[in-house]
FIZADO-874704 format. One record per residue (C-alpha): x, y, z; residue in three letters. Coordinates in steps of 0.02 Angstrom, whole numbers, plus 50000, padded with zeros to 5 digits. Layout:
! residues N
X X&Y Y&Z Z&res ALA
...
END
This chain:
! residues 400
X 50141&Y 52603&Z 57315&res PHE
X 50319&Y 52536&Z 57316&res ALA
X 50264&Y 52414&Z 57165&res LEU
X 50335&Y 52452&Z 56996&res HIS
X 50188&Y 52590&Z 56918&res PRO
X 50173&Y 52452&Z 56760&res SER
X 50078&Y 52319&Z 56890&res PHE
X 49929&Y 52419&Z 56891&res CYS
X 49922&Y 52594&Z 56806&res CYS
X 50023&Y 52545&Z 56621&res HIS
X 49945&Y 52359&Z 56593&res ALA
X 50148&Y 52295&Z 56571&res GLY
X 50217&Y 52436&Z 56461&res SER
X 50378&Y 52516&Z 56498&res PRO
X 50379&Y 52677&Z 56617&res ILE
X 50467&Y 52827&Z 56527&res PRO
X 50589&Y 52901&Z 56661&res VAL
X 50675&Y 53059&Z 56612&res GLY
X 50861&Y 53093&Z 56669&res ILE
X 50930&Y 53288&Z 56672&res ASP
X 51103&Y 53304&Z 56737&res VAL
X 51200&Y 53462&Z 56817&res GLN
X 51375&Y 53438&Z 56839&res VAL
X 51434&Y 53526&Z 56991&res GLU
X 51619&Y 53483&Z 56989&res SER
X 51751&Y 53370&Z 56941&res ILE
X 51833&Y 53334&Z 57076&res ASP
X 52010&Y 53240&Z 57012&res SER
X 52059&Y 53147&Z 56875&res ILE
X 52189&Y 53011&Z 56901&res SER
X 52291&Y 52947&Z 56756&res GLU
X 52365&Y 52793&Z 56884&res VAL
X 52208&Y 52737&Z 56941&res ASP
X 52133&Y 52781&Z 56762&res MET
X 51985&Y 52864&Z 56846&res ASP
X 51911&Y 53021&Z 56870&res PHE
X 51785&Y 53092&Z 57023&res THR
X 51632&Y 53195&Z 56992&res MET
X 51492&Y 53276&Z 57088&res THR
X 51321&Y 53308&Z 57006&res LEU
X 51132&Y 53329&Z 57033&res TYR
X 51047&Y 53178&Z 56955&res LEU
X 50851&Y 53218&Z 56925&res ARG
X 50736&Y 53081&Z 56873&res HIS
X 50539&Y 53117&Z 56803&res TYR
X 50410&Y 53022&Z 56777&res TRP
X 50233&Y 52966&Z 56817&res LYS
X 50158&Y 52877&Z 56967&res ASP
X 49957&Y 52899&Z 56947&res GLU
X 49958&Y 52792&Z 57121&res ARG
X 50033&Y 52981&Z 57185&res LEU
X 49909&Y 53076&Z 57106&res SER
X 49791&Y 53224&Z 57233&res PHE
X 49657&Y 53331&Z 57220&res ARG
X 49741&Y 53531&Z 57214&res SER
X 49641&Y 53690&Z 57183&res ASN
X 49791&Y 53778&Z 57171&res LYS
X 49877&Y 53653&Z 57064&res ASN
X 50030&Y 53649&Z 57176&res LYS
X 50153&Y 53526&Z 57198&res SER
X 50212&Y 53451&Z 57363&res MET
X 50392&Y 53420&Z 57422&res THR
X 50471&Y 53279&Z 57527&res PHE
X 50628&Y 53241&Z 57597&res ASP
X 50717&Y 53090&Z 57586&res GLY
X 50600&Y 52993&Z 57705&res ARG
X 50472&Y 52927&Z 57582&res LEU
X 50587&Y 52876&Z 57457&res ILE
X 50580&Y 52697&Z 57557&res LYS
X 50381&Y 52708&Z 57554&res LYS
X 50353&Y 52722&Z 57354&res ILE
X 50428&Y 52669&Z 57182&res TRP
X 50577&Y 52748&Z 57125&res VAL
X 50694&Y 52708&Z 56974&res PRO
X 50838&Y 52594&Z 57007&res ASP
X 50971&Y 52697&Z 56901&res VAL
X 51153&Y 52636&Z 56960&res PHE
X 51331&Y 52705&Z 56862&res PHE
X 51404&Y 52590&Z 56759&res VAL
X 51602&Y 52552&Z 56785&res HIS
X 51580&Y 52644&Z 56975&res SER
X 51700&Y 52623&Z 57079&res LYS
X 51653&Y 52718&Z 57235&res ARG
X 51493&Y 52839&Z 57238&res SER
X 51382&Y 52914&Z 57389&res PHE
X 51243&Y 53015&Z 57431&res ILE
X 51296&Y 53171&Z 57508&res HIS
X 51212&Y 53161&Z 57692&res ASP
X 51264&Y 53337&Z 57776&res THR
X 51164&Y 53411&Z 57859&res THR
X 51023&Y 53277&Z 57794&res VAL
X 51021&Y 53154&Z 57640&res GLU
X 51032&Y 53269&Z 57482&res ASN
X 50865&Y 53185&Z 57419&res ILE
X 50725&Y 53295&Z 57353&res MET
X 50542&Y 53203&Z 57328&res LEU
X 50415&Y 53327&Z 57240&res ARG
X 50243&Y 53274&Z 57198&res VAL
X 50120&Y 53354&Z 57056&res TYR
X 49945&Y 53356&Z 57067&res PRO
X 49939&Y 53249&Z 56913&res ASP
X 50045&Y 53097&Z 56965&res GLY
X 50221&Y 53171&Z 56873&res ASN
X 50362&Y 53150&Z 57006&res VAL
X 50523&Y 53232&Z 57005&res LEU
X 50674&Y 53151&Z 57131&res PHE
X 50850&Y 53226&Z 57140&res SER
X 51004&Y 53167&Z 57233&res LEU
X 51174&Y 53270&Z 57249&res ARG
X 51301&Y 53132&Z 57225&res ILE
X 51468&Y 53089&Z 57215&res THR
X 51529&Y 52959&Z 57109&res VAL
X 51717&Y 52895&Z 57057&res SER
X 51703&Y 52797&Z 56899&res ALA
X 51837&Y 52717&Z 56773&res MET
X 51894&Y 52817&Z 56614&res CYS
X 52010&Y 52713&Z 56487&res PHE
X 52147&Y 52828&Z 56449&res MET
X 52248&Y 52821&Z 56295&res ASP
X 52412&Y 52876&Z 56361&res PHE
X 52521&Y 52851&Z 56196&res SER
X 52533&Y 53029&Z 56159&res ARG
X 52555&Y 53096&Z 56334&res PHE
X 52577&Y 53237&Z 56395&res PRO
X 52502&Y 53284&Z 56229&res LEU
X 52351&Y 53204&Z 56256&res ASP
X 52173&Y 53215&Z 56251&res THR
X 52063&Y 53085&Z 56356&res GLN
X 51884&Y 53071&Z 56317&res ASN
X 51774&Y 52993&Z 56480&res CYS
X 51595&Y 52960&Z 56513&res SER
X 51474&Y 52915&Z 56644&res LEU
X 51350&Y 52799&Z 56621&res GLU
X 51194&Y 52765&Z 56670&res LEU
X 51080&Y 52617&Z 56672&res GLU
X 50942&Y 52522&Z 56753&res SER
X 50979&Y 52387&Z 56854&res TYR
X 50849&Y 52285&Z 56865&res ALA
X 50722&Y 52345&Z 56746&res TYR
X 50769&Y 52304&Z 56542&res ASN
X 50694&Y 52402&Z 56424&res GLU
X 50520&Y 52301&Z 56425&res ASP
X 50487&Y 52376&Z 56601&res ASP
X 50566&Y 52554&Z 56596&res LEU
X 50640&Y 52668&Z 56461&res MET
X 50771&Y 52795&Z 56505&res LEU
X 50801&Y 52949&Z 56420&res TYR
X 50858&Y 53120&Z 56427&res TRP
X 50728&Y 53207&Z 56465&res LYS
X 50764&Y 53380&Z 56360&res HIS
X 50903&Y 53298&Z 56229&res GLY
X 51063&Y 53371&Z 56221&res ASN
X 50998&Y 53533&Z 56336&res LYS
X 50984&Y 53389&Z 56494&res SER
X 51158&Y 53393&Z 56533&res LEU
X 51226&Y 53581&Z 56605&res SER
X 51384&Y 53615&Z 56688&res THR
X 51438&Y 53746&Z 56798&res ASP
X 51527&Y 53881&Z 56714&res GLU
X 51684&Y 53897&Z 56862&res HIS
X 51737&Y 53709&Z 56817&res ILE
X 51909&Y 53684&Z 56801&res SER
X 52066&Y 53564&Z 56823&res LEU
X 52251&Y 53604&Z 56853&res SER
X 52301&Y 53472&Z 56740&res GLN
X 52162&Y 53472&Z 56600&res PHE
X 52053&Y 53603&Z 56496&res PHE
X 51867&Y 53541&Z 56494&res ILE
X 51838&Y 53541&Z 56295&res GLU
X 51645&Y 53480&Z 56297&res GLU
X 51513&Y 53409&Z 56368&res PHE
X 51392&Y 53309&Z 56283&res SER
X 51234&Y 53168&Z 56310&res ALA
X 51206&Y 53021&Z 56205&res SER
X 51105&Y 52866&Z 56224&res SER
X 51123&Y 52675&Z 56183&res GLY
X 51067&Y 52507&Z 56211&res LEU
X 51155&Y 52380&Z 56323&res ALA
X 51149&Y 52193&Z 56315&res PHE
X 51175&Y 52058&Z 56463&res TYR
X 51161&Y 51854&Z 56408&res SER
X 51073&Y 51834&Z 56565&res SER
X 50957&Y 51962&Z 56569&res THR
X 50911&Y 52063&Z 56416&res GLY
X 50934&Y 52239&Z 56335&res TRP
X 50943&Y 52393&Z 56436&res TYR
X 50943&Y 52577&Z 56385&res ASN
X 51099&Y 52671&Z 56427&res ARG
X 51134&Y 52864&Z 56454&res LEU
X 51296&Y 52942&Z 56407&res PHE
X 51389&Y 53091&Z 56518&res ILE
X 51541&Y 53122&Z 56377&res ASN
X 51670&Y 53256&Z 56409&res PHE
X 51841&Y 53276&Z 56325&res ALA
X 51984&Y 53345&Z 56431&res LEU
X 52146&Y 53400&Z 56349&res ARG
X 52305&Y 53410&Z 56442&res ARG
X 52388&Y 53572&Z 56502&res HIS
X 52575&Y 53539&Z 56428&res ILE
X 52639&Y 53682&Z 56507&res PHE
X 52692&Y 53593&Z 56685&res PHE
X 52772&Y 53458&Z 56593&res PHE
X 52883&Y 53589&Z 56481&res VAL
X 52936&Y 53651&Z 56630&res LEU
X 52978&Y 53480&Z 56720&res GLN
X 53024&Y 53389&Z 56568&res SER
X 53055&Y 53447&Z 56410&res TYR
X 53161&Y 53596&Z 56440&res PHE
X 53261&Y 53497&Z 56583&res PRO
X 53303&Y 53377&Z 56463&res ALA
X 53333&Y 53504&Z 56317&res MET
X 53464&Y 53589&Z 56427&res LEU
X 53559&Y 53427&Z 56496&res MET
X 53558&Y 53391&Z 56305&res VAL
X 53637&Y 53564&Z 56250&res MET
X 53740&Y 53534&Z 56425&res LEU
X 53825&Y 53389&Z 56321&res SER
X 53876&Y 53474&Z 56186&res TRP
X 54007&Y 53582&Z 56282&res VAL
X 54102&Y 53412&Z 56290&res SER
X 54147&Y 53442&Z 56102&res PHE
X 54244&Y 53599&Z 56145&res TRP
X 54342&Y 53569&Z 56286&res ILE
X 54529&Y 53495&Z 56238&res ASP
X 54528&Y 53310&Z 56202&res ARG
X 54679&Y 53292&Z 56324&res ARG
X 54557&Y 53365&Z 56482&res ALA
X 54495&Y 53177&Z 56497&res VAL
X 54431&Y 53213&Z 56681&res PRO
X 54327&Y 53369&Z 56642&res ALA
X 54266&Y 53282&Z 56486&res ARG
X 54217&Y 53116&Z 56568&res VAL
X 54147&Y 53198&Z 56714&res SER
X 54030&Y 53317&Z 56607&res LEU
X 53974&Y 53146&Z 56511&res GLY
X 53938&Y 53043&Z 56674&res ILE
X 53847&Y 53190&Z 56772&res THR
X 53729&Y 53224&Z 56600&res THR
X 53688&Y 53049&Z 56589&res VAL
X 53640&Y 53034&Z 56766&res LEU
X 53519&Y 53176&Z 56751&res THR
X 53443&Y 53117&Z 56615&res MET
X 53388&Y 52952&Z 56706&res SER
X 53330&Y 53055&Z 56851&res THR
X 53209&Y 53131&Z 56740&res ILE
X 53152&Y 52995&Z 56650&res MET
X 53117&Y 52907&Z 56821&res THR
X 53043&Y 53040&Z 56882&res GLY
X 52910&Y 53045&Z 56736&res VAL
X 52886&Y 52848&Z 56745&res SER
X 52846&Y 52863&Z 56946&res ALA
X 52689&Y 52962&Z 56915&res SER
X 52616&Y 52861&Z 56767&res MET
X 52542&Y 52689&Z 56750&res PRO
X 52639&Y 52562&Z 56690&res GLN
X 52574&Y 52536&Z 56525&res VAL
X 52656&Y 52403&Z 56401&res SER
X 52651&Y 52533&Z 56263&res TYR
X 52773&Y 52677&Z 56214&res ILE
X 52720&Y 52863&Z 56281&res LYS
X 52748&Y 53030&Z 56178&res ALA
X 52858&Y 53090&Z 56335&res VAL
X 52958&Y 52924&Z 56314&res ASP
X 53005&Y 52947&Z 56138&res VAL
X 53079&Y 53127&Z 56185&res TYR
X 53160&Y 53088&Z 56345&res LEU
X 53227&Y 52929&Z 56273&res TRP
X 53293&Y 53020&Z 56095&res ILE
X 53402&Y 53152&Z 56233&res SER
X 53445&Y 53019&Z 56327&res PHE
X 53527&Y 52944&Z 56169&res LEU
X 53603&Y 53108&Z 56125&res PHE
X 53683&Y 53119&Z 56299&res VAL
X 53737&Y 52935&Z 56286&res PHE
X 53814&Y 52949&Z 56118&res LEU
X 53915&Y 53117&Z 56183&res SER
X 54019&Y 53010&Z 56287&res VAL
X 54036&Y 52879&Z 56157&res ILE
X 54100&Y 53014&Z 56050&res GLU
X 54234&Y 53066&Z 56174&res TYR
X 54282&Y 52871&Z 56206&res ALA
X 54336&Y 52865&Z 56013&res ALA
X 54412&Y 53034&Z 56021&res VAL
X 54525&Y 52992&Z 56158&res ASN
X 54556&Y 52804&Z 56064&res TYR
X 54603&Y 52882&Z 55919&res LEU
X 54703&Y 53009&Z 55997&res THR
X 54809&Y 52864&Z 56075&res THR
X 54831&Y 52790&Z 55923&res ILE
X 54912&Y 52925&Z 55820&res GLU
X 55033&Y 52995&Z 55960&res GLU
X 55087&Y 52818&Z 55979&res ARG
X 55111&Y 52809&Z 55796&res LYS
X 55210&Y 52991&Z 55801&res GLN
X 55314&Y 52910&Z 55945&res LEU
X 55370&Y 52757&Z 55861&res LYS
X 55406&Y 52848&Z 55693&res LYS
X 55520&Y 52989&Z 55801&res ARG
X 55602&Y 52856&Z 55903&res GLY
X 55649&Y 52995&Z 56025&res LYS
X 55548&Y 52928&Z 56192&res ALA
X 55638&Y 52948&Z 56336&res SER
X 55694&Y 52815&Z 56421&res GLY
X 55699&Y 52888&Z 56590&res MET
X 55508&Y 52874&Z 56612&res TYR
X 55424&Y 52723&Z 56677&res SER
X 55287&Y 52761&Z 56556&res MET
X 55265&Y 52853&Z 56384&res ASP
X 55182&Y 53012&Z 56358&res ALA
X 55034&Y 52962&Z 56311&res VAL
X 55018&Y 52844&Z 56483&res GLN
X 55068&Y 52991&Z 56584&res ALA
X 54934&Y 53102&Z 56493&res MET
X 54784&Y 52957&Z 56544&res ALA
X 54830&Y 52980&Z 56746&res PHE
X 54867&Y 53156&Z 56766&res ASP
X 54768&Y 53246&Z 56608&res GLY
X 54949&Y 53363&Z 56562&res CYS
X 55015&Y 53334&Z 56379&res PHE
X 55195&Y 53257&Z 56380&res HIS
X 55290&Y 53278&Z 56214&res ASP
X 55467&Y 53211&Z 56182&res THR
X 55502&Y 53313&Z 56043&res ASP
X 55682&Y 53405&Z 56069&res VAL
X 55650&Y 53529&Z 55930&res ASP
X 55526&Y 53663&Z 55993&res MET
X 55588&Y 53818&Z 56006&res ASP
X 55441&Y 53955&Z 56058&res LEU
X 55432&Y 54083&Z 56196&res THR
X 55377&Y 54038&Z 56345&res PRO
X 55200&Y 54001&Z 56396&res PHE
X 55183&Y 53968&Z 56568&res PRO
X 55075&Y 53777&Z 56623&res ASP
X 55039&Y 53710&Z 56784&res PRO
X 55062&Y 53531&Z 56750&res CYS
X 55247&Y 53567&Z 56653&res GLU
X 55303&Y 53667&Z 56824&res GLU
X 55264&Y 53534&Z 56920&res ASN
X 55387&Y 53428&Z 56820&res GLU
X 55509&Y 53557&Z 56813&res THR
X 55511&Y 53577&Z 57001&res ARG
X 55534&Y 53374&Z 57025&res THR
X 55668&Y 53363&Z 56916&res SER
X 55778&Y 53514&Z 56986&res GLN
X 55789&Y 53390&Z 57153&res THR
X 55876&Y 53263&Z 57033&res ASN
X 55970&Y 53367&Z 56916&res ILE
X 56086&Y 53524&Z 56929&res SER
X 56043&Y 53689&Z 56884&res ASN
X 56131&Y 53688&Z 56714&res ALA
X 56052&Y 53714&Z 56560&res ASP
X 56028&Y 53520&Z 56497&res THR
X 55953&Y 53468&Z 56341&res PRO
X 55812&Y 53411&Z 56455&res ARG
X 55775&Y 53562&Z 56534&res LEU
X 55789&Y 53669&Z 56352&res LYS
X 55659&Y 53532&Z 56292&res ARG
X 55551&Y 53590&Z 56438&res LYS
X 55568&Y 53776&Z 56424&res ARG
X 55511&Y 53754&Z 56232&res SER
X 55372&Y 53662&Z 56286&res LEU
X 55288&Y 53790&Z 56393&res LYS
X 55284&Y 53890&Z 56243&res GLY
X 55197&Y 53772&Z 56150&res ASN
X 55054&Y 53719&Z 56262&res VAL
X 54950&Y 53828&Z 56220&res GLY
X 54959&Y 53802&Z 56028&res ARG
X 54925&Y 53641&Z 56048&res ILE
X 54769&Y 53650&Z 56153&res ILE
X 54705&Y 53753&Z 56037&res LEU
X 54759&Y 53690&Z 55870&res GLN
X 54741&Y 53494&Z 55910&res ASN
X 54546&Y 53468&Z 55919&res ASN
X 54507&Y 53308&Z 55843&res HIS
X 54415&Y 53304&Z 55669&res VAL
X 54282&Y 53203&Z 55751&res ILE
X 54240&Y 53333&Z 55882&res ASP
X 54246&Y 53479&Z 55734&res THR
X 54112&Y 53375&Z 55652&res TYR
X 54021&Y 53327&Z 55799&res SER
X 54001&Y 53522&Z 55847&res ARG
X 53881&Y 53538&Z 55687&res ILE
X 53803&Y 53380&Z 55674&res ILE
X 53749&Y 53346&Z 55848&res PHE
X 53635&Y 53503&Z 55871&res PRO
X 53575&Y 53495&Z 55668&res SER
X 53512&Y 53323&Z 55704&res VAL
X 53446&Y 53378&Z 55888&res TYR
X 53348&Y 53520&Z 55812&res ILE
X 53284&Y 53407&Z 55658&res VAL
X 53216&Y 53305&Z 55779&res PHE
X 53137&Y 53436&Z 55888&res ASN
X 53053&Y 53482&Z 55734&res PHE
X 52981&Y 53319&Z 55676&res PHE
X 52929&Y 53284&Z 55855&res TYR
X 52833&Y 53424&Z 55903&res TRP
X 52750&Y 53441&Z 55732&res GLY
X 52691&Y 53265&Z 55742&res LEU
X 52603&Y 53258&Z 55921&res TYR
X 52522&Y 53460&Z 55930&res ILE
END
């Protein structure tokens, strides 16, 4: 009974073996390993006249796995399988049912992990097509013919199958042939399923934080150009945060050699943040050049300073002006108050020209901060948001 049925009953013709599958669950999908794990009921149907028997009631006989080793069964295996096993709690999940006319039903409950060749060029806006392939290992198409028992209806699924990151769009069954140069042609059956990724998780974890960091970098354009510590700190913070977001996304993905959709978005967002830092570097440099030219034209730079007003501003973040012709109402400023108190320890309380200049400067600081925005900052407030909105429009239109 352990020999192929064609040796005695079918005169060398191939044995037709029908297959149907019921998918119980898809346990996991791994992008890093590019595989999936599925639990299913695999059922084989064939006829072996050697197992026929007389029955007045035309009832079948059912056996467990202990009889399998004594009769012939199809040697179906899973192509591209990494790991698989037959469940054995509390006993091996194997069932053999024999009918009086020799028809046989052989059922197994199996968990299999198989490869899925994934394309991440549109990740995380992607749809992955995976398949589980069944084939006879020893018997080619001359000895065994695999086919779907009930056509497209041979594949059924549990209604409650769901995955945390994917939506199962469809299940389908198909068949084909596989050729091996040493052994010939084999019948192959395919269990095809399409998985569409849920994007909401990645919107919360990657896209939305990246948007916030880009918008936060635009705050720099509204801060006074002389507030060097504030603008530099804001720029560096947003750059480092974007780097952290990009590293977190890459750590959970396979190291593929092509660009993913999420990489495009994060790198463009990183570029916007980086350009905001470069923008202030240009503003600060042009401001320094402009003020040095003004000081040279006026020729009134004070000899009491060991450094000019522009250099002092770069160190303490305060604006120092040498113009003595200012005559505005007082306006308190912490930086100038510190300088006034320091100077009072070295000079008398008389209204010297230097003190008059200090007092006039206090009333002009507020207007300087409001009116002395560089033209680059003015244009950046419009150009950066506009270009980023256009980029988002084309990005989501292209990938969705």
